[in-house]
Structure formats: C-alpha cells, structure tokens
VEXVEXFI-361156 format. One record per residue (C-alpha): residue number from 1; x, y, z. Coordinates in nm, 2 decimals, padded with zeros to 4 digits. Layout:
BEGIN
+-----+--------+--------+--------+
:   k :      x :      y :      z :
+-----+--------+--------+--------+
: NUM :      X :      Y :      Z :
...
+-----+--------+--------+--------+
//
This chain:
BEGIN
+-----+--------+--------+--------+
:   k :      x :      y :      z :
+-----+--------+--------+--------+
:   1 :  00.00 :  00.00 :  00.00 :
:   2 :  00.16 :  00.32 : -00.12 :
:   3 :  00.14 :  00.67 :  00.00 :
:   4 : -00.12 :  00.77 : -00.27 :
:   5 : -00.35 :  00.49 : -00.16 :
:   6 : -00.32 :  00.58 :  00.21 :
:   7 : -00.37 :  00.95 :  00.14 :
:   8 : -00.57 :  00.99 : -00.18 :
:   9 : -00.62 :  01.33 : -00.34 :
:  10 : -00.97 :  01.45 : -00.41 :
:  11 : -01.01 :  01.73 : -00.66 :
:  12 : -01.32 :  01.94 : -00.75 :
:  13 : -01.40 :  02.27 : -00.89 :
:  14 : -01.58 :  02.56 : -00.72 :
:  15 : -01.78 :  02.84 : -00.88 :
:  16 : -01.67 :  03.20 : -00.84 :
:  17 : -01.92 :  03.26 : -00.56 :
:  18 : -01.83 :  02.95 : -00.36 :
:  19 : -01.46 :  03.01 : -00.42 :
:  20 : -01.48 :  03.37 : -00.30 :
:  21 : -01.68 :  03.27 :  00.01 :
:  22 : -01.43 :  02.99 :  00.09 :
:  23 : -01.14 :  03.24 :  00.06 :
:  24 : -01.32 :  03.49 :  00.29 :
:  25 : -01.40 :  03.23 :  00.55 :
:  26 : -01.05 :  03.08 :  00.55 :
:  27 : -00.90 :  03.43 :  00.58 :
:  28 : -01.13 :  03.50 :  00.88 :
:  29 : -01.01 :  03.17 :  01.04 :
:  30 : -00.65 :  03.26 :  00.95 :
:  31 : -00.57 :  02.93 :  00.77 :
:  32 : -00.51 :  02.83 :  00.41 :
:  33 : -00.82 :  02.74 :  00.20 :
:  34 : -00.72 :  02.37 :  00.17 :
:  35 : -00.68 :  02.33 :  00.55 :
:  36 : -01.01 :  02.51 :  00.61 :
:  37 : -01.19 :  02.27 :  00.37 :
:  38 : -01.01 :  01.97 :  00.53 :
:  39 : -01.13 :  02.09 :  00.87 :
:  40 : -01.49 :  02.11 :  00.74 :
:  41 : -01.48 :  01.76 :  00.59 :
:  42 : -01.33 :  01.62 :  00.91 :
:  43 : -01.61 :  01.78 :  01.12 :
:  44 : -01.87 :  01.64 :  00.88 :
:  45 : -01.73 :  01.29 :  00.88 :
:  46 : -01.71 :  01.30 :  01.27 :
:  47 : -02.08 :  01.40 :  01.28 :
:  48 : -02.00 :  01.73 :  01.44 :
:  49 : -02.11 :  01.93 :  01.14 :
:  50 : -02.49 :  01.90 :  01.10 :
:  51 : -02.65 :  02.04 :  00.78 :
:  52 : -02.88 :  02.33 :  00.84 :
:  53 : -03.24 :  02.21 :  00.82 :
:  54 : -03.44 :  02.43 :  00.58 :
:  55 : -03.78 :  02.30 :  00.71 :
:  56 : -03.74 :  02.44 :  01.07 :
:  57 : -03.95 :  02.74 :  00.99 :
:  58 : -04.21 :  02.53 :  00.82 :
:  59 : -04.23 :  02.29 :  01.11 :
:  60 : -04.26 :  02.58 :  01.36 :
:  61 : -04.53 :  02.74 :  01.15 :
:  62 : -04.72 :  02.42 :  01.14 :
:  63 : -04.70 :  02.38 :  01.52 :
:  64 : -04.83 :  02.74 :  01.56 :
:  65 : -05.12 :  02.68 :  01.32 :
:  66 : -05.21 :  02.36 :  01.50 :
:  67 : -05.21 :  02.54 :  01.84 :
:  68 : -05.42 :  02.82 :  01.69 :
:  69 : -05.67 :  02.57 :  01.56 :
:  70 : -05.69 :  02.40 :  01.90 :
:  71 : -05.76 :  02.73 :  02.07 :
:  72 : -06.03 :  02.82 :  01.81 :
:  73 : -06.19 :  02.48 :  01.87 :
:  74 : -06.19 :  02.54 :  02.24 :
:  75 : -06.34 :  02.89 :  02.18 :
:  76 : -06.62 :  02.75 :  01.97 :
:  77 : -06.70 :  02.48 :  02.23 :
:  78 : -06.74 :  02.75 :  02.49 :
:  79 : -06.97 :  02.95 :  02.27 :
:  80 : -07.18 :  02.64 :  02.19 :
:  81 : -07.20 :  02.54 :  02.55 :
:  82 : -07.31 :  02.89 :  02.64 :
:  83 : -07.58 :  02.87 :  02.37 :
:  84 : -07.70 :  02.54 :  02.50 :
:  85 : -07.71 :  02.65 :  02.86 :
:  86 : -07.87 :  02.99 :  02.82 :
:  87 : -08.06 :  02.95 :  02.49 :
:  88 : -07.92 :  03.28 :  02.35 :
:  89 : -07.59 :  03.38 :  02.18 :
:  90 : -07.31 :  03.52 :  02.39 :
:  91 : -07.28 :  03.90 :  02.42 :
:  92 : -07.01 :  04.08 :  02.23 :
:  93 : -06.83 :  04.18 :  02.55 :
:  94 : -06.82 :  03.82 :  02.67 :
:  95 : -06.70 :  03.70 :  02.33 :
:  96 : -06.40 :  03.95 :  02.35 :
:  97 : -06.32 :  03.82 :  02.70 :
:  98 : -06.30 :  03.46 :  02.61 :
:  99 : -06.15 :  03.49 :  02.26 :
: 100 : -05.79 :  03.36 :  02.25 :
: 101 : -05.53 :  03.63 :  02.20 :
: 102 : -05.17 :  03.61 :  02.09 :
: 103 : -04.91 :  03.75 :  02.33 :
: 104 : -04.55 :  03.76 :  02.22 :
: 105 : -04.32 :  03.67 :  02.50 :
: 106 : -03.95 :  03.72 :  02.50 :
: 107 : -03.88 :  03.36 :  02.43 :
: 108 : -04.20 :  03.23 :  02.25 :
: 109 : -04.55 :  03.31 :  02.14 :
: 110 : -04.82 :  03.23 :  02.39 :
: 111 : -05.19 :  03.19 :  02.32 :
: 112 : -05.40 :  03.34 :  02.60 :
: 113 : -05.75 :  03.19 :  02.65 :
: 114 : -06.00 :  03.13 :  02.93 :
: 115 : -05.81 :  02.82 :  03.03 :
: 116 : -05.47 :  02.98 :  03.00 :
: 117 : -05.51 :  03.31 :  03.20 :
: 118 : -05.30 :  03.61 :  03.11 :
: 119 : -04.98 :  03.62 :  03.32 :
: 120 : -04.97 :  03.99 :  03.39 :
: 121 : -05.23 :  04.22 :  03.53 :
: 122 : -05.36 :  04.48 :  03.29 :
: 123 : -05.39 :  04.85 :  03.37 :
: 124 : -05.65 :  05.10 :  03.24 :
: 125 : -05.53 :  05.33 :  02.97 :
: 126 : -05.74 :  05.62 :  03.12 :
: 127 : -05.56 :  05.85 :  03.36 :
: 128 : -05.85 :  06.00 :  03.56 :
: 129 : -05.63 :  06.24 :  03.75 :
: 130 : -05.52 :  06.42 :  03.44 :
: 131 : -05.83 :  06.33 :  03.23 :
: 132 : -05.63 :  06.18 :  02.94 :
: 133 : -05.56 :  05.85 :  02.77 :
: 134 : -05.21 :  05.71 :  02.83 :
: 135 : -05.04 :  05.40 :  02.68 :
: 136 : -04.94 :  05.17 :  02.97 :
: 137 : -04.66 :  05.01 :  02.76 :
: 138 : -04.47 :  05.32 :  02.64 :
: 139 : -04.64 :  05.60 :  02.84 :
: 140 : -04.74 :  05.80 :  02.53 :
: 141 : -05.01 :  06.05 :  02.64 :
: 142 : -05.32 :  06.15 :  02.43 :
: 143 : -05.46 :  06.48 :  02.58 :
: 144 : -05.75 :  06.68 :  02.43 :
: 145 : -05.90 :  07.02 :  02.44 :
: 146 : -06.23 :  06.99 :  02.25 :
: 147 : -06.48 :  06.72 :  02.18 :
: 148 : -06.34 :  06.66 :  01.83 :
: 149 : -05.98 :  06.63 :  01.98 :
: 150 : -06.12 :  06.38 :  02.22 :
: 151 : -06.27 :  06.16 :  01.95 :
: 152 : -05.95 :  06.19 :  01.74 :
: 153 : -05.73 :  06.10 :  02.04 :
: 154 : -05.94 :  05.78 :  02.10 :
: 155 : -05.88 :  05.68 :  01.74 :
: 156 : -05.51 :  05.77 :  01.76 :
: 157 : -05.47 :  05.56 :  02.07 :
: 158 : -05.62 :  05.26 :  01.89 :
: 159 : -05.39 :  05.33 :  01.59 :
: 160 : -05.09 :  05.36 :  01.82 :
: 161 : -05.16 :  05.02 :  01.98 :
: 162 : -05.20 :  04.85 :  01.64 :
: 163 : -04.90 :  05.02 :  01.46 :
: 164 : -04.65 :  05.07 :  01.75 :
: 165 : -04.72 :  04.76 :  01.96 :
: 166 : -04.85 :  04.53 :  01.69 :
: 167 : -05.16 :  04.42 :  01.87 :
: 168 : -05.53 :  04.49 :  01.90 :
: 169 : -05.67 :  04.65 :  02.21 :
: 170 : -05.72 :  04.42 :  02.51 :
: 171 : -06.07 :  04.37 :  02.65 :
: 172 : -06.00 :  04.62 :  02.93 :
: 173 : -05.86 :  04.88 :  02.70 :
: 174 : -06.14 :  04.84 :  02.45 :
: 175 : -06.41 :  04.86 :  02.72 :
: 176 : -06.25 :  05.17 :  02.88 :
: 177 : -06.22 :  05.35 :  02.55 :
: 178 : -06.57 :  05.26 :  02.45 :
: 179 : -06.72 :  05.37 :  02.78 :
: 180 : -06.51 :  05.69 :  02.80 :
: 181 : -06.71 :  06.01 :  02.73 :
: 182 : -06.60 :  06.37 :  02.68 :
: 183 : -06.61 :  06.56 :  03.01 :
: 184 : -06.39 :  06.86 :  02.93 :
: 185 : -06.04 :  06.94 :  02.84 :
: 186 : -05.76 :  06.72 :  02.98 :
: 187 : -05.51 :  06.84 :  03.25 :
+-----+--------+--------+--------+
//
C-alpha cells in the first residue's frame, strides 16, 4: 500500500461565488483554504457538522397553526356550551373576553384563552387624575381640548396600539375606550 493509496487526493472545482466565500472564511479563520476545507470535511465525517435544516421554519409554523386551531376549537366549544345552557348567543363583550389572544413573550409566542389566563395584570389606559388617555406600555399621552380632539385621540390611541405595539386593544382597553365620554379638556 503506497502513499497515494493511504492519502488519496480529491479534486473538485468551485464556482466563483463559492470560491470567494471559501477564501473569505479561510481568511477569517487565518488558515489556508485547503486546510479550512479539510477541517470542514473532518467535522462532517465525525458527525459534528450538521447540515442546516431548511424546514425548521415550516415545522414551527405548522405547530403554531395547530395550536391556533386547537384554541379556536376550544373557543367554539365555549360558545356552543353557552348557547345550549342559556338559549341565547353570547354577548359581544363576553366574546371578546374569552376569545384567544396572541401574546408575544420574550422567548416564545403564547396563546391566551380562558383556560390559559394572562400572566400579567392589565392597567387601564385612562388617567382619571389628568383626564387623558395614556399608553401603559410606552407612556405615550393622548390629551385633548375639544370634543373633536377627544374623538381623534381615542382613534389615535387605537392606531398607536396597532402600529407601534402590533396588537389589538385588550378587553380592558377596549371597554375603557368605548365607555369613555367627553367631560372637558384634559389636564
């Protein structure tokens, strides 16, 4: 058994893009391109280099869709049970209360429903002391002077929650905004 049989040479060509990328990566690792490729092949053969799965996002999306479907089924069961028990459809306010909501946590997305209560207490967006609407998440204030300003500020607050915070109004926020009436200028 000769040297060439013990240590065979493998040769292949790379396109310009791959060659440039290989040279950049080998320069970052401060080693010749051949040694860098040998290191990658050794890692792959040892099982340390795992190919990146392209379907991770698709699998994650499927899991989220399945969880959403489960929550919607639970929601429909609650509505049907209410209809059977009381013989009338559920009120709009009750429907908003039990409807599952998406809450983005720092590590994962959580579905909030009647069986999975919301982890944090909610605060009212209405500041009675100053007679104005205030975002509880970023402390943006919505003062008014006239009745038209008041109606515009209610609308702006809803827009702010949708655009800035990427969510619809919670039940508490919605009910406070709906029940709020003009009683003079703020502050």
